[in-house]
All heavy atoms as TSV, in Angstrom:
chain	resi	resn	atom	element	x	y	z
A	1	MET	N	N	30.155	-4.341	55.102
A	1	MET	CA	C	30.050	-5.728	55.439
A	1	MET	C	C	28.944	-6.440	54.662
A	1	MET	O	O	29.120	-7.491	54.097
A	1	MET	CB	C	29.823	-5.888	56.948
A	1	MET	CG	C	29.725	-7.295	57.398
A	1	MET	SD	S	31.342	-8.071	57.259
A	1	MET	CE	C	30.985	-9.658	57.927
A	2	LYS	N	N	27.800	-5.748	54.565
A	2	LYS	CA	C	26.660	-6.360	53.823
A	2	LYS	C	C	26.955	-6.345	52.319
A	2	LYS	O	O	26.522	-7.220	51.579
A	2	LYS	CB	C	25.375	-5.632	54.182
A	2	LYS	CG	C	24.839	-5.940	55.531
A	2	LYS	CD	C	23.488	-5.392	55.754
A	2	LYS	CE	C	23.060	-5.788	57.171
A	2	LYS	NZ	N	21.707	-5.339	57.462
A	3	LEU	N	N	27.664	-5.353	51.867
A	3	LEU	CA	C	27.979	-5.283	50.450
A	3	LEU	C	C	28.861	-6.443	50.067
A	3	LEU	O	O	28.669	-7.031	48.983
A	3	LEU	CB	C	28.690	-3.939	50.122
A	3	LEU	CG	C	29.078	-3.721	48.665
A	3	LEU	CD1	C	27.820	-3.683	47.782
A	3	LEU	CD2	C	29.873	-2.466	48.498
A	4	GLY	N	N	29.799	-6.786	50.884
A	4	GLY	CA	C	30.634	-7.942	50.657
A	4	GLY	C	C	29.851	-9.239	50.609
A	4	GLY	O	O	30.078	-10.123	49.774
A	5	SER	N	N	28.879	-9.368	51.533
A	5	SER	CA	C	28.034	-10.530	51.547
A	5	SER	C	C	27.133	-10.627	50.311
A	5	SER	O	O	26.966	-11.695	49.729
A	5	SER	CB	C	27.145	-10.527	52.789
A	5	SER	OG	O	27.901	-10.579	53.937
A	6	ILE	N	N	26.620	-9.476	49.906
A	6	ILE	CA	C	25.822	-9.449	48.650
A	6	ILE	C	C	26.641	-9.887	47.444
A	6	ILE	O	O	26.212	-10.691	46.621
A	6	ILE	CB	C	25.173	-8.056	48.442
A	6	ILE	CG1	C	24.142	-7.768	49.471
A	6	ILE	CG2	C	24.572	-7.922	47.059
A	6	ILE	CD1	C	23.636	-6.350	49.504
A	7	LEU	N	N	27.835	-9.308	47.359
A	7	LEU	CA	C	28.726	-9.681	46.232
A	7	LEU	C	C	29.075	-11.182	46.302
A	7	LEU	O	O	29.157	-11.829	45.253
A	7	LEU	CB	C	29.961	-8.817	46.246
A	7	LEU	CG	C	29.772	-7.349	45.873
A	7	LEU	CD1	C	31.090	-6.582	46.036
A	7	LEU	CD2	C	29.227	-7.231	44.442
A	8	GLY	N	N	29.293	-11.688	47.477
A	8	GLY	CA	C	29.577	-13.119	47.628
A	8	GLY	C	C	28.424	-13.987	47.181
A	8	GLY	O	O	28.637	-15.001	46.480
A	9	ILE	N	N	27.227	-13.643	47.563
A	9	ILE	CA	C	26.023	-14.369	47.150
A	9	ILE	C	C	25.878	-14.356	45.618
A	9	ILE	O	O	25.625	-15.368	44.966
A	9	ILE	CB	C	24.755	-13.830	47.828
A	9	ILE	CG1	C	24.794	-14.124	49.320
A	9	ILE	CG2	C	23.474	-14.374	47.210
A	9	ILE	CD1	C	23.719	-13.399	50.127
A	10	LEU	N	N	26.030	-13.168	45.065
A	10	LEU	CA	C	25.913	-13.006	43.613
A	10	LEU	C	C	27.011	-13.764	42.844
A	10	LEU	O	O	26.745	-14.400	41.801
A	10	LEU	CB	C	25.910	-11.551	43.215
A	10	LEU	CG	C	24.658	-10.764	43.697
A	10	LEU	CD1	C	24.788	-9.271	43.300
A	10	LEU	CD2	C	23.429	-11.344	43.080
A	11	MET	N	N	28.258	-13.742	43.359
A	11	MET	CA	C	29.322	-14.471	42.701
A	11	MET	C	C	29.096	-15.959	42.786
A	11	MET	O	O	29.359	-16.665	41.794
A	11	MET	CB	C	30.687	-14.082	43.317
A	11	MET	CG	C	31.147	-12.710	42.924
A	11	MET	SD	S	32.668	-12.139	43.744
A	11	MET	CE	C	33.753	-13.518	43.572
A	12	LEU	N	N	28.650	-16.437	43.916
A	12	LEU	CA	C	28.372	-17.874	44.079
A	12	LEU	C	C	27.227	-18.270	43.164
A	12	LEU	O	O	27.326	-19.342	42.474
A	12	LEU	CB	C	28.030	-18.204	45.522
A	12	LEU	CG	C	27.812	-19.648	45.895
A	12	LEU	CD1	C	29.080	-20.463	45.606
A	12	LEU	CD2	C	27.438	-19.777	47.323
A	13	ALA	N	N	26.166	-17.503	43.102
A	13	ALA	CA	C	25.043	-17.831	42.197
A	13	ALA	C	C	25.506	-17.808	40.754
A	13	ALA	O	O	25.106	-18.715	39.973
A	13	ALA	CB	C	23.925	-16.831	42.421
A	14	THR	N	N	26.333	-16.867	40.376
A	14	THR	CA	C	26.832	-16.806	39.026
A	14	THR	C	C	27.650	-18.008	38.678
A	14	THR	O	O	27.563	-18.562	37.617
A	14	THR	CB	C	27.655	-15.530	38.808
A	14	THR	OG1	O	26.856	-14.391	39.133
A	14	THR	CG2	C	28.157	-15.388	37.403
A	15	ALA	N	N	28.517	-18.440	39.631
A	15	ALA	CA	C	29.341	-19.641	39.429
A	15	ALA	C	C	28.493	-20.899	39.260
A	15	ALA	O	O	28.769	-21.739	38.417
A	15	ALA	CB	C	30.317	-19.790	40.577
A	16	ILE	N	N	27.444	-20.998	40.055
A	16	ILE	CA	C	26.545	-22.144	39.953
A	16	ILE	C	C	25.854	-22.184	38.603
A	16	ILE	O	O	25.783	-23.172	37.926
A	16	ILE	CB	C	25.526	-22.143	41.082
A	16	ILE	CG1	C	26.218	-22.414	42.443
A	16	ILE	CG2	C	24.408	-23.150	40.852
A	16	ILE	CD1	C	25.317	-22.196	43.644
A	17	VAL	N	N	25.324	-21.056	38.208
A	17	VAL	CA	C	24.600	-20.968	36.900
A	17	VAL	C	C	25.564	-21.239	35.744
A	17	VAL	O	O	25.259	-21.998	34.812
A	17	VAL	CB	C	23.885	-19.607	36.731
A	17	VAL	CG1	C	23.410	-19.441	35.312
A	17	VAL	CG2	C	22.759	-19.475	37.731
A	18	TYR	N	N	26.778	-20.679	35.828
A	18	TYR	CA	C	27.744	-20.893	34.750
A	18	TYR	C	C	28.111	-22.378	34.651
A	18	TYR	O	O	28.192	-22.952	33.571
A	18	TYR	CB	C	28.997	-20.035	35.037
A	18	TYR	CG	C	30.061	-20.225	33.984
A	18	TYR	CD1	C	29.920	-19.694	32.721
A	18	TYR	CD2	C	31.240	-20.930	34.301
A	18	TYR	CE1	C	30.920	-19.876	31.759
A	18	TYR	CE2	C	32.231	-21.122	33.361
A	18	TYR	CZ	C	32.068	-20.552	32.098
A	18	TYR	OH	O	33.047	-20.743	31.150
A	19	GLY	N	N	28.383	-23.009	35.787
A	19	GLY	CA	C	28.767	-24.409	35.782
A	19	GLY	C	C	27.650	-25.312	35.263
A	19	GLY	O	O	27.871	-26.239	34.480
A	20	GLU	N	N	26.432	-25.062	35.691
A	20	GLU	CA	C	25.282	-25.829	35.223
A	20	GLU	C	C	24.993	-25.576	33.766
A	20	GLU	O	O	24.523	-26.425	33.033
A	20	GLU	CB	C	24.069	-25.577	36.098
A	20	GLU	CG	C	24.177	-26.130	37.458
A	20	GLU	CD	C	24.159	-27.647	37.507
A	20	GLU	OE1	O	23.544	-28.271	36.638
A	20	GLU	OE2	O	24.906	-28.192	38.340
A	21	TRP	N	N	25.182	-24.342	33.310
A	21	TRP	CA	C	24.881	-23.957	31.943
A	21	TRP	C	C	25.806	-24.711	30.990
A	21	TRP	O	O	25.387	-25.180	29.937
A	21	TRP	CB	C	25.092	-22.434	31.758
A	21	TRP	CG	C	24.431	-21.917	30.531
A	21	TRP	CD1	C	24.994	-21.829	29.303
A	21	TRP	CD2	C	23.136	-21.393	30.423
A	21	TRP	NE1	N	24.115	-21.265	28.452
A	21	TRP	CE2	C	22.967	-20.981	29.084
A	21	TRP	CE3	C	22.108	-21.138	31.324
A	21	TRP	CZ2	C	21.795	-20.387	28.633
A	21	TRP	CZ3	C	20.947	-20.556	30.881
A	21	TRP	CH2	C	20.801	-20.195	29.542
A	22	ARG	N	N	27.067	-24.826	31.387
A	22	ARG	CA	C	28.062	-25.498	30.525
A	22	ARG	C	C	27.841	-27.008	30.492
A	22	ARG	O	O	28.105	-27.673	29.504
A	22	ARG	CB	C	29.482	-25.221	30.995
A	22	ARG	CG	C	29.830	-23.741	30.770
A	22	ARG	CD	C	31.285	-23.485	30.910
A	22	ARG	NE	N	32.002	-24.222	29.885
A	22	ARG	CZ	C	33.256	-24.592	29.940
A	22	ARG	NH1	N	33.916	-24.301	31.052
A	22	ARG	NH2	N	33.851	-25.224	28.983
A	23	SER	N	N	27.352	-27.587	31.629
A	23	SER	CA	C	27.240	-29.031	31.688
A	23	SER	C	C	25.894	-29.534	31.142
A	23	SER	O	O	25.784	-30.734	30.799
A	23	SER	CB	C	27.385	-29.517	33.146
A	23	SER	OG	O	26.289	-29.087	33.902
A	24	SER	N	N	24.911	-28.689	31.009
A	24	SER	CA	C	23.608	-29.126	30.543
A	24	SER	C	C	23.444	-28.852	29.053
A	24	SER	O	O	23.850	-27.807	28.575
A	24	SER	CB	C	22.528	-28.410	31.341
A	24	SER	OG	O	21.254	-28.771	30.861
A	25	LYS	N	N	22.830	-29.804	28.394
A	25	LYS	CA	C	22.556	-29.662	26.962
A	25	LYS	C	C	21.168	-29.126	26.646
A	25	LYS	O	O	20.940	-28.495	25.620
A	25	LYS	CB	C	22.716	-31.014	26.263
A	25	LYS	CG	C	24.077	-31.619	26.452
A	25	LYS	CD	C	25.065	-31.068	25.466
A	25	LYS	CE	C	26.364	-31.827	25.527
A	25	LYS	NZ	N	27.542	-31.038	25.689
A	26	GLU	N	N	20.212	-29.393	27.563
A	26	GLU	CA	C	18.855	-28.980	27.300
A	26	GLU	C	C	18.606	-27.550	27.723
A	26	GLU	O	O	19.054	-27.102	28.761
A	26	GLU	CB	C	17.924	-29.884	28.124
A	26	GLU	CG	C	17.877	-31.311	27.681
A	26	GLU	CD	C	16.828	-32.088	28.480
A	26	GLU	OE1	O	15.790	-31.525	28.768
A	26	GLU	OE2	O	17.112	-33.262	28.756
A	27	LYS	N	N	17.880	-26.836	26.870
A	27	LYS	CA	C	17.596	-25.417	27.136
A	27	LYS	C	C	16.660	-25.280	28.319
A	27	LYS	O	O	16.874	-24.368	29.187
A	27	LYS	CB	C	16.973	-24.810	25.896
A	27	LYS	CG	C	16.684	-23.339	26.015
A	27	LYS	CD	C	16.144	-22.743	24.766
A	27	LYS	CE	C	15.927	-21.251	24.916
A	27	LYS	NZ	N	15.357	-20.675	23.713
A	28	ARG	N	N	15.679	-26.158	28.457
A	28	ARG	CA	C	14.745	-26.100	29.575
A	28	ARG	C	C	15.438	-26.271	30.896
A	28	ARG	O	O	15.165	-25.591	31.884
A	28	ARG	CB	C	13.645	-27.128	29.393
A	28	ARG	CG	C	12.675	-27.111	30.522
A	28	ARG	CD	C	11.547	-28.093	30.328
A	28	ARG	NE	N	10.569	-27.404	29.444
A	28	ARG	CZ	C	9.551	-27.988	28.876
A	28	ARG	NH1	N	9.349	-29.254	29.026
A	28	ARG	NH2	N	8.750	-27.309	28.104
A	29	ALA	N	N	16.376	-27.239	30.977
A	29	ALA	CA	C	17.111	-27.460	32.219
A	29	ALA	C	C	17.984	-26.261	32.573
A	29	ALA	O	O	18.098	-25.928	33.759
A	29	ALA	CB	C	17.958	-28.702	32.073
A	30	ARG	N	N	18.544	-25.633	31.586
A	30	ARG	CA	C	19.352	-24.421	31.858
A	30	ARG	C	C	18.483	-23.328	32.425
A	30	ARG	O	O	18.884	-22.634	33.384
A	30	ARG	CB	C	19.982	-23.930	30.538
A	30	ARG	CG	C	21.077	-24.842	30.046
A	30	ARG	CD	C	21.563	-24.265	28.724
A	30	ARG	NE	N	22.752	-25.027	28.290
A	30	ARG	CZ	C	23.444	-24.724	27.196
A	30	ARG	NH1	N	23.027	-23.757	26.419
A	30	ARG	NH2	N	24.484	-25.403	26.903
A	31	ILE	N	N	17.331	-23.121	31.859
A	31	ILE	CA	C	16.436	-22.045	32.326
A	31	ILE	C	C	15.918	-22.317	33.744
A	31	ILE	O	O	15.912	-21.402	34.613
A	31	ILE	CB	C	15.240	-21.880	31.314
A	31	ILE	CG1	C	15.779	-21.296	30.032
A	31	ILE	CG2	C	14.190	-20.908	31.918
A	31	ILE	CD1	C	14.784	-21.324	28.906
A	32	VAL	N	N	15.548	-23.571	33.998
A	32	VAL	CA	C	15.084	-23.932	35.347
A	32	VAL	C	C	16.150	-23.741	36.388
A	32	VAL	O	O	15.921	-23.196	37.474
A	32	VAL	CB	C	14.534	-25.371	35.337
A	32	VAL	CG1	C	14.320	-25.863	36.758
A	32	VAL	CG2	C	13.239	-25.462	34.543
A	33	THR	N	N	17.390	-24.191	36.078
A	33	THR	CA	C	18.494	-24.024	36.988
A	33	THR	C	C	18.805	-22.559	37.266
A	33	THR	O	O	18.999	-22.168	38.429
A	33	THR	CB	C	19.744	-24.719	36.443
A	33	THR	OG1	O	19.469	-26.123	36.201
A	33	THR	CG2	C	20.928	-24.608	37.378
A	34	ALA	N	N	18.822	-21.776	36.234
A	34	ALA	CA	C	19.084	-20.350	36.377
A	34	ALA	C	C	17.969	-19.676	37.198
A	34	ALA	O	O	18.238	-18.828	38.063
A	34	ALA	CB	C	19.227	-19.662	35.020
A	35	GLY	N	N	16.715	-20.070	36.950
A	35	GLY	CA	C	15.607	-19.450	37.708
A	35	GLY	C	C	15.626	-19.836	39.159
A	35	GLY	O	O	15.459	-18.937	40.014
A	36	ILE	N	N	15.863	-21.075	39.486
A	36	ILE	CA	C	15.876	-21.492	40.889
A	36	ILE	C	C	17.073	-20.859	41.612
A	36	ILE	O	O	16.933	-20.372	42.755
A	36	ILE	CB	C	15.956	-23.024	40.999
A	36	ILE	CG1	C	14.610	-23.625	40.530
A	36	ILE	CG2	C	16.310	-23.489	42.399
A	36	ILE	CD1	C	14.619	-25.144	40.409
A	37	THR	N	N	18.192	-20.756	40.954
A	37	THR	CA	C	19.364	-20.125	41.581
A	37	THR	C	C	19.121	-18.647	41.759
A	37	THR	O	O	19.529	-18.095	42.777
A	37	THR	CB	C	20.595	-20.367	40.675
A	37	THR	OG1	O	20.766	-21.783	40.468
A	37	THR	CG2	C	21.862	-19.870	41.374
A	38	ALA	N	N	18.460	-18.015	40.832
A	38	ALA	CA	C	18.211	-16.553	40.987
A	38	ALA	C	C	17.234	-16.314	42.112
A	38	ALA	O	O	17.444	-15.363	42.922
A	38	ALA	CB	C	17.601	-16.012	39.696
A	39	VAL	N	N	16.224	-17.163	42.255
A	39	VAL	CA	C	15.262	-16.997	43.379
A	39	VAL	C	C	15.988	-17.211	44.688
A	39	VAL	O	O	15.790	-16.467	45.627
A	39	VAL	CB	C	14.077	-17.975	43.208
A	39	VAL	CG1	C	13.238	-18.034	44.461
A	39	VAL	CG2	C	13.221	-17.531	42.053
A	40	ALA	N	N	16.839	-18.213	44.756
A	40	ALA	CA	C	17.582	-18.495	46.000
A	40	ALA	C	C	18.524	-17.342	46.350
A	40	ALA	O	O	18.684	-16.961	47.522
A	40	ALA	CB	C	18.338	-19.800	45.841
A	41	ALA	N	N	19.173	-16.737	45.351
A	41	ALA	CA	C	20.041	-15.617	45.572
A	41	ALA	C	C	19.255	-14.385	46.066
A	41	ALA	O	O	19.713	-13.714	47.028
A	41	ALA	CB	C	20.796	-15.226	44.294
A	42	VAL	N	N	18.108	-14.165	45.499
A	42	VAL	CA	C	17.268	-13.031	45.973
A	42	VAL	C	C	16.783	-13.259	47.404
A	42	VAL	O	O	16.846	-12.356	48.246
A	42	VAL	CB	C	16.095	-12.782	45.029
A	42	VAL	CG1	C	15.076	-11.847	45.611
A	42	VAL	CG2	C	16.573	-12.266	43.676
A	43	LEU	N	N	16.417	-14.480	47.741
A	43	LEU	CA	C	15.990	-14.801	49.084
A	43	LEU	C	C	17.145	-14.643	50.081
A	43	LEU	O	O	16.981	-14.166	51.184
A	43	LEU	CB	C	15.417	-16.219	49.158
A	43	LEU	CG	C	14.005	-16.397	48.564
A	43	LEU	CD1	C	13.644	-17.862	48.613
A	43	LEU	CD2	C	12.984	-15.575	49.348
A	44	GLY	N	N	18.338	-15.038	49.650
A	44	GLY	CA	C	19.497	-14.888	50.519
A	44	GLY	C	C	19.789	-13.417	50.777
A	44	GLY	O	O	20.141	-13.038	51.892
A	45	ILE	N	N	19.658	-12.592	49.774
A	45	ILE	CA	C	19.903	-11.138	49.993
A	45	ILE	C	C	18.823	-10.530	50.843
A	45	ILE	O	O	19.115	-9.704	51.725
A	45	ILE	CB	C	20.013	-10.436	48.611
A	45	ILE	CG1	C	21.277	-10.911	47.890
A	45	ILE	CG2	C	20.026	-8.914	48.793
A	45	ILE	CD1	C	21.373	-10.462	46.471
A	46	ILE	N	N	17.583	-10.963	50.692
A	46	ILE	CA	C	16.493	-10.439	51.505
A	46	ILE	C	C	16.717	-10.841	52.967
A	46	ILE	O	O	16.556	-10.058	53.889
A	46	ILE	CB	C	15.121	-10.932	51.008
A	46	ILE	CG1	C	14.798	-10.227	49.688
A	46	ILE	CG2	C	14.037	-10.692	52.040
A	46	ILE	CD1	C	13.563	-10.789	49.005
A	47	LEU	N	N	17.142	-12.100	53.186
A	47	LEU	CA	C	17.403	-12.572	54.525
A	47	LEU	C	C	18.602	-11.895	55.164
A	47	LEU	O	O	18.707	-11.803	56.400
A	47	LEU	CB	C	17.588	-14.068	54.557
A	47	LEU	CG	C	16.277	-14.879	54.411
A	47	LEU	CD1	C	16.625	-16.388	54.261
A	47	LEU	CD2	C	15.380	-14.673	55.618
A	48	LEU	N	N	19.477	-11.354	54.333
A	48	LEU	CA	C	20.614	-10.606	54.862
A	48	LEU	C	C	20.167	-9.314	55.509
A	48	LEU	O	O	20.686	-8.904	56.546
A	48	LEU	CB	C	21.551	-10.270	53.697
A	48	LEU	CG	C	22.914	-9.672	54.049
A	48	LEU	CD1	C	23.734	-10.675	54.876
A	48	LEU	CD2	C	23.637	-9.322	52.764
A	49	PHE	N	N	19.124	-8.698	54.931
A	49	PHE	CA	C	18.622	-7.441	55.484
A	49	PHE	C	C	17.521	-7.659	56.521
A	49	PHE	O	O	17.314	-6.809	57.397
A	49	PHE	CB	C	18.120	-6.530	54.358
A	49	PHE	CG	C	19.219	-5.983	53.526
A	49	PHE	CD1	C	19.518	-6.518	52.291
A	49	PHE	CD2	C	20.005	-4.949	54.020
A	49	PHE	CE1	C	20.525	-6.032	51.512
A	49	PHE	CE2	C	21.059	-4.428	53.213
A	49	PHE	CZ	C	21.316	-4.985	51.996
A	50	GLN	N	N	16.735	-8.740	56.403
A	50	GLN	CA	C	15.610	-9.008	57.311
A	50	GLN	C	C	15.804	-10.449	57.863
A	50	GLN	O	O	15.108	-11.355	57.488
A	50	GLN	CB	C	14.292	-8.917	56.576
A	50	GLN	CG	C	13.960	-7.579	56.044
A	50	GLN	CD	C	13.631	-6.587	57.134
A	50	GLN	OE1	O	13.152	-6.941	58.188
A	50	GLN	NE2	N	13.961	-5.330	56.908
A	51	PRO	N	N	16.732	-10.638	58.802
A	51	PRO	CA	C	16.997	-12.000	59.311
A	51	PRO	C	C	15.857	-12.588	60.151
A	51	PRO	O	O	15.886	-13.813	60.368
A	51	PRO	CB	C	18.281	-11.839	60.124
A	51	PRO	CG	C	18.296	-10.379	60.503
A	51	PRO	CD	C	17.602	-9.663	59.411
A	52	ARG	N	N	14.900	-11.834	60.559
A	52	ARG	CA	C	13.837	-12.359	61.399
A	52	ARG	C	C	12.645	-12.861	60.605
A	52	ARG	O	O	11.592	-13.186	61.180
A	52	ARG	CB	C	13.421	-11.306	62.434
A	52	ARG	CG	C	14.565	-10.881	63.347
A	52	ARG	CD	C	14.109	-9.956	64.436
A	52	ARG	NE	N	13.181	-10.620	65.314
A	52	ARG	CZ	C	13.497	-11.113	66.486
A	52	ARG	NH1	N	14.727	-11.055	66.902
A	52	ARG	NH2	N	12.565	-11.687	67.248
A	53	LEU	N	N	12.757	-12.886	59.297
A	53	LEU	CA	C	11.653	-13.396	58.473
A	53	LEU	C	C	11.461	-14.893	58.770
A	53	LEU	O	O	12.391	-15.599	59.092
A	53	LEU	CB	C	11.983	-13.219	56.972
A	53	LEU	CG	C	11.873	-11.804	56.442
A	53	LEU	CD1	C	12.329	-11.750	55.011
A	53	LEU	CD2	C	10.463	-11.267	56.587
A	54	PRO	N	N	10.211	-15.382	58.696
A	54	PRO	CA	C	9.943	-16.763	58.938
A	54	PRO	C	C	10.637	-17.662	57.882
A	54	PRO	O	O	10.712	-17.290	56.703
A	54	PRO	CB	C	8.469	-16.916	58.907
A	54	PRO	CG	C	7.996	-15.743	58.086
A	54	PRO	CD	C	8.972	-14.638	58.342
A	55	GLY	N	N	11.027	-18.847	58.350
A	55	GLY	CA	C	11.642	-19.794	57.438
A	55	GLY	C	C	10.611	-20.581	56.639
A	55	GLY	O	O	9.397	-20.445	56.859
A	56	PRO	N	N	11.038	-21.435	55.741
A	56	PRO	CA	C	10.105	-22.188	54.933
A	56	PRO	C	C	9.225	-23.155	55.730
A	56	PRO	O	O	8.049	-23.324	55.441
A	56	PRO	CB	C	10.982	-23.000	53.959
A	56	PRO	CG	C	12.357	-22.526	54.176
A	56	PRO	CD	C	12.403	-21.655	55.385
A	57	THR	N	N	9.756	-23.724	56.805
A	57	THR	CA	C	8.980	-24.630	57.647
A	57	THR	C	C	7.856	-23.892	58.322
A	57	THR	O	O	6.730	-24.407	58.409
A	57	THR	CB	C	9.885	-25.291	58.677
A	57	THR	OG1	O	11.013	-25.859	58.051
A	57	THR	CG2	C	9.118	-26.342	59.447
A	58	GLN	N	N	8.114	-22.712	58.795
A	58	GLN	CA	C	7.075	-21.941	59.487
A	58	GLN	C	C	5.988	-21.496	58.497
A	58	GLN	O	O	4.812	-21.458	58.835
A	58	GLN	CB	C	7.674	-20.724	60.192
A	58	GLN	CG	C	8.603	-21.092	61.320
A	58	GLN	CD	C	9.371	-19.925	61.809
A	58	GLN	OE1	O	9.677	-18.990	61.072
A	58	GLN	NE2	N	9.750	-19.937	63.098
A	59	ILE	N	N	6.350	-21.196	57.279
A	59	ILE	CA	C	5.366	-20.797	56.292
A	59	ILE	C	C	4.478	-21.961	55.918
A	59	ILE	O	O	3.252	-21.865	55.813
A	59	ILE	CB	C	6.059	-20.187	55.047
A	59	ILE	CG1	C	6.708	-18.867	55.447
A	59	ILE	CG2	C	5.067	-19.966	53.932
A	59	ILE	CD1	C	7.555	-18.247	54.353
A	60	VAL	N	N	5.044	-23.147	55.728
A	60	VAL	CA	C	4.246	-24.333	55.404
A	60	VAL	C	C	3.324	-24.681	56.567
A	60	VAL	O	O	2.158	-25.046	56.354
A	60	VAL	CB	C	5.196	-25.553	55.081
A	60	VAL	CG1	C	4.419	-26.842	55.016
A	60	VAL	CG2	C	5.933	-25.286	53.795
A	61	LYS	N	N	3.828	-24.556	57.793
A	61	LYS	CA	C	2.955	-24.807	58.948
A	61	LYS	C	C	1.798	-23.837	59.024
A	61	LYS	O	O	0.693	-24.180	59.337
A	61	LYS	CB	C	3.802	-24.745	60.238
A	61	LYS	CG	C	3.019	-25.164	61.466
A	61	LYS	CD	C	3.879	-25.002	62.721
A	61	LYS	CE	C	4.714	-26.214	62.906
A	61	LYS	NZ	N	5.414	-26.170	64.232
A	62	LEU	N	N	2.085	-22.575	58.668
A	62	LEU	CA	C	1.025	-21.584	58.681
A	62	LEU	C	C	-0.022	-21.863	57.608
A	62	LEU	O	O	-1.245	-21.780	57.854
A	62	LEU	CB	C	1.621	-20.175	58.463
A	62	LEU	CG	C	0.677	-19.004	58.353
A	62	LEU	CD1	C	0.022	-18.735	59.699
A	62	LEU	CD2	C	1.366	-17.770	57.861
A	63	VAL	N	N	0.420	-22.250	56.418
A	63	VAL	CA	C	-0.502	-22.480	55.305
A	63	VAL	C	C	-1.292	-23.753	55.518
A	63	VAL	O	O	-2.517	-23.789	55.331
A	63	VAL	CB	C	0.284	-22.551	53.986
A	63	VAL	CG1	C	-0.605	-23.017	52.865
A	63	VAL	CG2	C	0.880	-21.153	53.649
A	64	PHE	N	N	-0.624	-24.854	55.927
A	64	PHE	CA	C	-1.286	-26.141	55.994
A	64	PHE	C	C	-1.679	-26.530	57.446
A	64	PHE	O	O	-2.203	-27.605	57.627
A	64	PHE	CB	C	-0.386	-27.245	55.431
A	64	PHE	CG	C	-0.197	-27.042	53.960
A	64	PHE	CD1	C	1.070	-26.705	53.459
A	64	PHE	CD2	C	-1.225	-27.239	53.048
A	64	PHE	CE1	C	1.260	-26.544	52.097
A	64	PHE	CE2	C	-1.031	-27.064	51.713
A	64	PHE	CZ	C	0.210	-26.756	51.205
A	65	GLY	N	N	-1.452	-25.671	58.398
A	65	GLY	CA	C	-1.845	-25.966	59.788
A	65	GLY	C	C	-3.319	-26.133	59.963
A	65	GLY	O	O	-3.778	-27.086	60.623
A	66	SER	N	N	-4.079	-25.336	59.335
A	66	SER	CA	C	-5.545	-25.416	59.469
A	66	SER	C	C	-6.090	-26.653	58.732
A	66	SER	O	O	-7.049	-27.290	59.166
A	66	SER	CB	C	-6.246	-24.132	58.939
A	66	SER	OG	O	-5.906	-23.955	57.604
A	67	VAL	N	N	-5.445	-27.016	57.635
A	67	VAL	CA	C	-5.864	-28.204	56.890
A	67	VAL	C	C	-5.622	-29.454	57.752
A	67	VAL	O	O	-6.420	-30.390	57.778
A	67	VAL	CB	C	-5.080	-28.295	55.548
A	67	VAL	CG1	C	-5.376	-29.584	54.841
A	67	VAL	CG2	C	-5.422	-27.108	54.674
A	68	ASP	N	N	-4.528	-29.466	58.480
A	68	ASP	CA	C	-4.182	-30.598	59.350
A	68	ASP	C	C	-5.251	-30.743	60.428
A	68	ASP	O	O	-5.662	-31.839	60.765
A	68	ASP	CB	C	-2.795	-30.387	59.954
A	68	ASP	CG	C	-2.393	-31.577	60.790
A	68	ASP	OD1	O	-2.621	-32.734	60.374
A	68	ASP	OD2	O	-1.799	-31.335	61.879
A	69	LYS	N	N	-5.705	-29.637	61.014
A	69	LYS	CA	C	-6.718	-29.681	62.054
A	69	LYS	C	C	-8.036	-30.170	61.494
A	69	LYS	O	O	-8.785	-30.895	62.169
A	69	LYS	CB	C	-6.876	-28.301	62.707
A	69	LYS	CG	C	-5.702	-27.906	63.536
A	69	LYS	CD	C	-5.869	-26.515	64.089
A	69	LYS	CE	C	-4.623	-26.076	64.855
A	69	LYS	NZ	N	-4.720	-24.712	65.322
A	70	LEU	N	N	-8.353	-29.771	60.262
A	70	LEU	CA	C	-9.615	-30.228	59.669
A	70	LEU	C	C	-9.630	-31.724	59.361
A	70	LEU	O	O	-10.683	-32.349	59.396
A	70	LEU	CB	C	-9.900	-29.455	58.384
A	70	LEU	CG	C	-10.293	-27.948	58.559
A	70	LEU	CD1	C	-10.344	-27.290	57.197
A	70	LEU	CD2	C	-11.604	-27.866	59.282
A	71	MET	N	N	-8.467	-32.266	59.032
A	71	MET	CA	C	-8.354	-33.652	58.657
A	71	MET	C	C	-8.444	-34.573	59.857
A	71	MET	O	O	-8.731	-35.770	59.719
A	71	MET	CB	C	-7.085	-33.934	57.860
A	71	MET	CG	C	-7.107	-33.243	56.489
A	71	MET	SD	S	-5.639	-33.551	55.546
A	71	MET	CE	C	-5.929	-35.215	55.039
A	72	LYS	N	N	-8.178	-34.063	61.033
A	72	LYS	CA	C	-8.223	-34.908	62.250
A	72	LYS	C	C	-9.589	-35.082	62.746
A	72	LYS	O	O	-10.512	-35.335	62.759
A	72	LYS	CB	C	-7.363	-34.310	63.371
A	72	LYS	CG	C	-5.886	-34.437	63.086
A	72	LYS	CD	C	-5.117	-33.869	64.211
A	72	LYS	CE	C	-3.594	-34.029	63.919
A	72	LYS	NZ	N	-2.809	-33.522	64.973
């Protein structure tokens, strides 16, 4: 079951990168799109195996929570 999900994530990421690669003329935009998509695919696979990891909102709250208290 997880192998199918991993393959689905990788196929979707590949399709996104391929579509963006063909539509973009700039090399920098292609690299950025491929990098962001690769990071998102890796995070998706990690969350497949560790679903209880904190989300992005919880991480931002952890990092900037003390700054918010200091500013008040």
